[in-house]
N, C-alpha and C positions, 0 to 999 in steps of 0.2 A: 652138453653134456651133462650125460644127470646123477644128481647126489640121493642117495638114500643111507638116511640116517639110522641109527639105535646104539646100544647099551645104554637106555633111562631104565629106572623104576622107582621102589621106595626101597628109601635108605636114612636108614636116624641121622640125628644133628651127630655131628661131626664120623662124620664115616667121608667115605670116596667114590665115587663111579666114572669110568673113562669112558664118556661116548666116540665113535667112531662115526668116519661120513665116507661112505664107499662113493666112488669115481666111477664114472664108465662114458666110453663116448671119446674125450679125448683126455690123454696126460693134464695133470693138474701141473708140472711143471712150467705153464708159463703163466698161470691164473694167482692172484690174491684168492687165498681162502679165510673164512670170516664162520663166526660161529654167534647168532643170536638168541635173543632167549623173548620173552613173552607167558607174563603171568595173568591170572585171569582179574580182566579187568584194570587193568595194565599196557599202555601202548609196548612197542618192541623194545628190546634193550638190546645195546652191542654189547657183547661179550670179549671177543677175542678176533683175532685177525693177525694172517701171515703172507710175507710175501713171500714168489714163488724160490726166491734164491732160501730162503730161510735166515735171510739174516737182521730179518727188520721182522719186529713182536708189536701185537700192538692189543693192551688191556684198558676192560672199561675199569674204572673206580673201584668196584666193590666189590672184583673179584680177585686183586691186582695180591699176589705173594699165595692165594690159594689155587689159583688154577695157573694149568700149564699146556700150552699148544703147539702144537710139532705135527709134520709130516713125513708120512711115510711114500715115497716116490716109484719106489718100488711094485708096492702094494697099490699106488695110486688112493692111496687115503689119508683123510684128516683126521687125526683125536683133539678129542679135549680129556683133559685129566685133571679132576676136581677135588679136590681135596678141605678138608674143615672143611665140611656140606655146611650149611646152613638152612633154616627154616625157609627163609627170604630168598633163599637159590631154587624155589618151588617154583616150576617154569616148563612150557614146552620150551623145547631147542633147536635150530635148527641149522643148519648147514648153508653157508652159502660161496656161489664162488663169480669175481670177479675176472671179465680176461683181460679189459681193457689195462690195465697197470701197466707202466712202464719198470724198465729194469733200476731205476734210481727213482721211482714211485714210492710214497707209502702204502702199504693197504690203509683201505679206506676204513672211520668208521661209522660211515651213512650208509644203510638198508638202500637205496636206491643207485648204487655205486654197481651194488652185485647182479647179475641179468640174471643167475639159476641157482633155482634152490631146491632145497632137499622136504621132504613131507614133514621133519618132526620129530621129536621121542621127548617123551613126557619124565619130567624129574621133579620126584616128589620127596620132599625131605619132611620126615615129622620131628617132632621138639621133644 
């Protein structure tokens, strides 16, 4: 599966952005999908993940209550709605897909579980 992330940009603190990750090649209905981010000089950080069923969702502590992950299986697209953005949210955001998640498994928060990655989209939050 190929992943194409988009929607990044420059926004003021307190603003909102919605990231998209369009998948092609295979439907994402049997995948766990996730967002990770990497700020300059920092290690990659888990942001959020969603099971293909849509019933299991996980968020990193730093984004809980502000970010919402979702999928549109008709459009084969993953989304990340980001509200109340902070300067510390500034990073390159990557989408990823894990084809190995089982029906009863949780989507992983670890990047090594994900086999497919998008190219990243830059989010810059100004103070």
